[in-house]
C-alpha positions in Angstrom: 92.2 106.5 15.9 90.7 103.7 17.9 91.2 100.0 17.3 87.7 99.4 16.0 88.1 102.1 13.4 91.5 100.7 12.3 90.1 97.3 11.9 87.2 98.7 9.9 89.5 100.6 7.6 91.7 97.5 7.2 88.7 95.5 6.2 87.8 98.1 3.6 91.3 98.0 2.2 91.4 94.2 2.1 87.9 94.1 0.5 89.1 96.7 -2.2 92.2 94.6 -2.7 90.2 91.5 -3.3 87.9 93.3 -5.6 90.8 94.7 -7.5 92.5 91.3 -7.6 89.3 89.7 -8.7 88.8 92.2 -11.5 92.4 91.7 -12.6 92.0 88.0 -12.6 88.7 88.3 -14.4 90.3 90.6 -17.0 93.3 88.3 -17.4 91.3 85.0 -17.7 87.6 85.4 -18.4 86.8 88.8 -19.8 85.9 88.8 -23.5 88.9 90.1 -25.3 88.5 89.6 -29.1 86.9 92.1 -31.5 86.3 91.2 -35.1 84.6 93.2 -37.8 83.4 90.1 -39.7 81.8 87.0 -38.2 85.3 85.4 -38.4 88.8 86.8 -38.6 91.4 84.5 -40.1 95.1 84.6 -39.2 97.9 82.5 -40.6 100.8 81.6 -38.3 103.9 80.6 -40.2 106.2 77.8 -39.3 108.8 79.0 -36.9 106.9 82.2 -36.2 107.9 84.2 -33.1 105.6 85.3 -30.4 106.1 88.9 -31.5 105.0 88.0 -35.0 101.9 86.3 -33.7 101.1 89.4 -31.5 101.5 91.6 -34.6 98.6 89.7 -36.2 96.5 89.6 -33.1 97.0 93.2 -32.0 94.1 94.7 -34.0 91.8 91.9 -32.9 92.3 92.4 -29.2 90.6 94.8 -26.8 93.4 94.4 -24.3 96.6 93.1 -25.9 98.5 93.5 -22.6 96.4 91.0 -20.7 96.7 88.5 -23.5 100.5 89.0 -23.6 100.6 88.5 -19.8 98.6 85.2 -19.8 100.5 83.9 -22.8 103.7 84.3 -20.9 102.2 82.7 -17.8 101.0 79.7 -19.9 104.2 79.6 -21.9 102.4 79.9 -25.2 105.4 81.5 -26.8 107.5 78.4 -26.2 105.0 76.2 -28.1 103.7 78.2 -31.1 101.9 76.0 -33.6 101.7 77.1 -37.2 98.5 77.0 -39.1 95.3 78.8 -40.1 93.2 80.0 -37.2 89.7 81.5 -37.2 89.0 84.0 -34.5 85.4 84.9 -33.4 84.0 87.8 -31.4 84.2 87.7 -27.6 86.8 85.0 -26.9 88.6 85.4 -23.5 92.3 85.0 -23.2 92.1 81.3 -22.1 89.8 80.4 -25.0 92.1 82.3 -27.5 95.3 80.6 -26.3 93.5 77.2 -26.4 92.4 78.0 -29.9 95.9 78.8 -31.0 97.2 75.6 -29.5 94.7 73.2 -31.1 92.4 75.0 -33.5 94.4 74.8 -36.8 91.6 74.8 -39.4 91.8 73.1 -42.8 91.1 74.9 -46.0 90.1 74.0 -49.5 93.0 73.8 -51.9 91.8 74.1 -55.5 93.8 73.7 -58.7 93.0 73.2 -62.4 94.1 74.2 -66.0 97.8 74.2 -65.3 100.1 73.5 -68.3 103.2 72.5 -66.4 104.3 71.2 -63.0 106.1 74.6 -62.5 102.7 76.4 -63.1 101.0 74.1 -60.6 103.7 74.8 -57.9 103.2 78.5 -58.4 99.4 78.2 -58.2 99.5 76.2 -55.0 102.1 78.6 -53.4 99.5 81.3 -53.6 97.1 79.3 -51.4 99.3 77.6 -48.8 102.3 78.4 -46.7 104.9 76.6 -48.9 106.8 78.6 -51.6 106.8 77.5 -55.2 110.4 76.4 -55.3 109.9 74.0 -52.3 106.8 72.6 -54.0 108.5 72.2 -57.4 111.4 70.4 -55.8 109.1 68.0 -54.0 107.0 67.4 -57.2 110.1 66.6 -59.3 111.9 64.5 -56.7 112.9 61.1 -58.2 111.8 59.5 -54.9 108.3 60.9 -55.5 108.2 59.3 -59.0 109.4 55.9 -57.7 106.2 55.6 -55.7 104.1 55.3 -58.8 104.8 53.0 -61.8 105.6 54.8 -65.0 105.8 58.3 -63.5 108.6 60.6 -64.6 109.4 64.3 -65.0 107.3 64.5 -68.3 104.1 63.1 -67.0 104.1 63.8 -63.2 101.4 66.5 -63.8 99.0 63.6 -64.4 99.2 62.6 -60.7 97.4 65.8 -59.7 93.7 65.3 -60.4 92.1 68.8 -60.9 89.7 69.3 -58.0 89.4 70.9 -54.5 90.9 69.2 -51.5 90.7 69.9 -47.8 94.3 70.4 -46.5 96.0 72.3 -43.8 97.5 75.6 -44.8 100.9 74.6 -43.3 100.9 71.2 -45.0 104.5 70.3 -46.0 105.4 69.7 -49.7 106.2 66.0 -48.9 102.8 65.6 -47.1 101.1 67.2 -50.1 102.8 64.7 -52.4 101.6 61.8 -50.4 98.0 63.3 -50.3 98.0 63.6 -54.1 99.1 60.0 -54.5 96.3 58.9 -52.2 93.8 61.0 -54.2 95.1 59.7 -57.5 94.7 56.1 -56.4 91.2 56.7 -55.1 90.3 58.4 -58.4 91.5 55.4 -60.4 89.1 53.0 -58.9 88.3 49.6 -60.4 85.6 51.0 -62.7 87.8 53.6 -64.3 90.8 51.3 -64.5 88.6 48.7 -66.3 87.5 51.3 -68.8 91.1 52.4 -69.5 92.3 48.8 -69.9 89.4 48.1 -72.4 90.7 51.1 -74.4 94.3 49.7 -74.3 95.5 52.7 -72.3 97.1 53.2 -69.0 95.8 55.7 -66.5 98.7 58.1 -67.4 97.9 57.8 -71.1 94.2 58.5 -70.5 95.2 61.7 -68.8 97.6 62.7 -71.6 94.8 62.2 -74.1 92.3 64.0 -71.9 94.5 67.0 -71.8 94.4 67.2 -75.6 90.7 66.7 -75.7 90.2 69.5 -73.2 92.4 71.9 -75.2 90.5 71.1 -78.3 87.1 72.1 -76.9 85.6 74.1 -74.1 82.3 72.4 -74.7 82.0 69.6 -72.2 79.2 68.0 -74.3 81.5 67.7 -77.3 84.5 66.1 -75.6 83.3 62.5 -75.9 83.0 62.9 -79.7 86.5 64.4 -79.9 87.9 61.7 -77.7 86.2 59.2 -80.2 88.1 60.8 -83.1 91.4 60.3 -81.4 90.6 56.8 -80.3 89.8 56.0 -83.9 93.1 57.4 -85.1 95.1 55.5 -82.4 93.3 52.3 -83.4 94.3 52.8 -87.0 97.9 53.9 -86.2 97.2 57.3 -87.7 99.1 60.3 -86.3 96.9 62.3 -83.9 97.7 65.6 -85.6 96.3 67.6 -82.7 96.9 71.3 -83.0 97.1 71.8 -79.1 100.2 69.6 -79.1 101.8 71.8 -81.7 101.1 74.9 -79.6 102.6 73.2 -76.5 105.6 72.0 -78.6 106.2 75.6 -79.8 106.1 76.9 -76.2 108.3 74.1 -75.0 110.9 74.4 -77.7 111.1 78.2 -77.3 110.8 78.0 -73.5 108.1 80.6 -73.5 104.8 79.5 -72.0 103.5 83.0 -71.7 102.9 83.4 -75.4 99.3 83.2 -76.7 98.8 81.3 -79.9 95.4 81.3 -81.5 96.4 79.8 -84.8 98.8 77.0 -85.8 100.9 77.8 -88.9 102.2 75.3 -91.4 105.8 76.0 -90.4 104.8 75.0 -86.8 103.9 71.5 -87.9 107.6 70.7 -88.6 108.8 71.5 -85.0 111.0 68.7 -83.8 109.5 67.9 -80.4 108.0 64.6 -79.0 105.0 66.8 -78.2 104.3 67.5 -81.8 101.8 64.9 -82.9 102.1 66.0 -86.5 105.6 64.6 -86.5 105.5 61.7 -84.0 102.9 58.9 -83.8 101.0 58.2 -80.6 100.5 60.2 -77.5 103.0 62.8 -76.3 105.3 61.9 -73.4 103.0 63.6 -70.9 99.9 65.8 -70.6 100.1 69.2 -72.3 97.8 70.5 -69.5 95.9 69.4 -66.5 92.6 68.1 -67.7 89.5 68.4 -65.6 87.5 65.3 -64.6 85.0 65.8 -67.4 87.7 65.4 -70.0 89.1 62.3 -68.3 85.6 60.8 -68.3 85.2 61.7 -72.0 88.3 59.7 -72.9 87.1 56.8 -70.7 83.7 56.8 -72.4 84.4 58.0 -75.9 81.6 58.4 -78.4 81.6 55.5 -80.9 81.5 56.8 -84.5 83.5 56.8 -87.8 84.9 60.3 -87.6 88.6 60.7 -88.1 88.8 64.5 -88.6 87.3 67.7 -87.1 87.7 71.4 -87.5 86.3 74.4 -85.7 82.8 75.4 -86.8 82.9 79.1 -87.8 79.1 79.2 -87.6 79.0 77.9 -84.0 81.9 79.3 -81.9 83.3 76.7 -79.6 82.0 73.8 -81.5 83.5 71.7 -84.3 82.5 70.0 -87.6 83.4 66.3 -87.9 84.3 64.3 -91.0 84.8 60.6 -91.9 87.3 61.3 -94.7 90.0 63.7 -95.7 88.1 65.1 -98.7 85.2 66.1 -96.6 87.4 67.5 -93.9 89.4 69.7 -96.4 86.2 71.2 -97.6 85.1 72.1 -94.1 88.6 73.2 -93.2 88.7 75.7 -96.1 85.6 77.4 -94.8 87.3 77.8 -91.4 90.5 79.2 -93.1 88.4 81.8 -94.9 86.8 82.7 -91.5 90.3 83.2 -90.0 91.3 85.4 -92.9 88.0 87.4 -92.6 88.6 88.0 -88.9 92.4 88.7 -89.4 93.6 86.0 -87.1 97.1 85.5 -88.2 98.7 83.9 -85.1 
């Protein structure tokens, strides 16, 4: 083989080597490598997750898992895994994907409402973010958390959580979430709302406790200001609130069974010895019996002005109530409701 032919062959080998190397580099760095069925695939990387655990989630989303694994090791991604919620789109190359996993933690909407206890809230939140319910519960009932807000204790801490949707990171810590809720609470109780509460002779925490009762009394948002007006009238006269929802809560509280469904309050329930029983104790209960929504809070802050002191469910209009200015009138309307309960065989 002559020298010219050898050089020509060597040139071909070098050219092929460069082509192969170029293709390998292209595949490693720039070739599209993600495949998703939907427009976006979301993965959740836990705090302290290992590289193997990340790869387990990514594997079905990669055309070439081996090339991603190689580049990740070269770029030492496994030594700096960041927890969070990441949204992966079609056609990302390995460099883009690694950069995304390093700095693309996306926030999410955290939503909560209608919780009866702080334990229930912790459980509801644990279904949406990384933290478990026990960690959240401990943070929500930490005395240091209470000390940051005047008047807050174990009984009324639920009032700090204004029912709404909030943008947070999936891996937000319990302590950070507590601070976020304090910030949102203070923002909610602006000068206008605080002025209304003060004019009513109530603190923000007391407004929420009353709003929880109002919400439990009626599912009709339009009726809540009138119900709030009834309770404000009773408070002004020093009359017991005698709110059935507080008796239901007291029964669940005394029996330590919040799973029970109670559709009717019985006479014997009215004697339950609990500070939540407003048939036995004057004034508001020690804390909210549920998490009221904003419409209920606004109903208390702007109660309807009237002379009603009593109300009872209207059997002719499900969900609504009949209102009375005196006990005689109320008892007549109440008797019609009792007959309706009997007719429909609602015993408890």
